[in-house]
N, C-alpha and C positions, 0 to 999 in steps of 0.2 A: 709093289712095283710091277709084278707080272700082270696084275689085273689092269693097271694103267696101260701097259704096252698092248695087251690083248684088246682092250676097249678102243685104243687109238687105231690099231690095225683094222678092226672091224669097221669103224666109222670111215676111215680113209678108203678102204677097199669098196665098201658099199657105195660111197659117194662116187668113186671112180666108175663103178659098175653102172650107175645111173647115167653117167655121161658118155660111156662107151658102149657101142653095140657089139664089140668083139667079145668072143668067149675066152680069150686069153688076155690077162693083164700082165704087162711087163713092169716090174717094180725094180727101180734102181736104188741100191742102198749102200751105205758105207760099211766097210768091213770092221765092225766092232762087236763086242759081246751083246749089247742090247739089240742090235739089229739082227744078229744071228738068232737070238731068242725069238724075235718076231717071226722069223722064217719057220720056226718049229710049229707055229700055229697054222701053217698052211693046210694040213689035213683036216683040221677042225673047220676052217673056213670053207674048204672045197666040199666037205661033207654037207654043210649047211646050204651051200650054193653050188649044186652039181653042174650047173651050166657055165660056171666061171672057173677057169684054171689060172693058177698063179705061176709066173715065170720070174724068178729072182735073178738080178744081175748085181753081183757083189764086187765092189771095187774099192781101192784105197781112196781116202778122202780127196786128195789132190786130183787124182785121175777122174773121180766122179764129178767133182766141181767143174773141171775143164770140159768133160763130155756133156754135162748138162748145159753149161753156158753155150757151147757150140750148137747143141741141139736146139736150144731156144732161139739163138740168133739166126739159124738157118731154117727154122720151123720144121725140123726133121721129124719130130714126133716119135722118137724111138722108145720113149718111156711113157707109160700111162700114169704111174705114181713114182715119186722119188722121195727119199729121205736122206738127209745128211747127218742128222743127229736126233736126239730125243725131242727137240722142240721145233725143228724145221721140217716142212713138208711141201 
């Protein structure tokens, strides 16, 4: 399971890095155990990609869904990457 989460994080962040010129990626995530485990991989990712820094925004699921919906509707762009659960990104 940890290998799956690590692989998913690397793929998602690498993809976002290609699309973004910014050196900081803002990642919105739901507050649960699996997503907290993903955050623990930050030092590994940042060491392999020293020009990219990760900023995690951890929210309860309902709050996160509301903020993401509003952000998309208003084209706010406050998040570079977001996760709600294991299979949504």
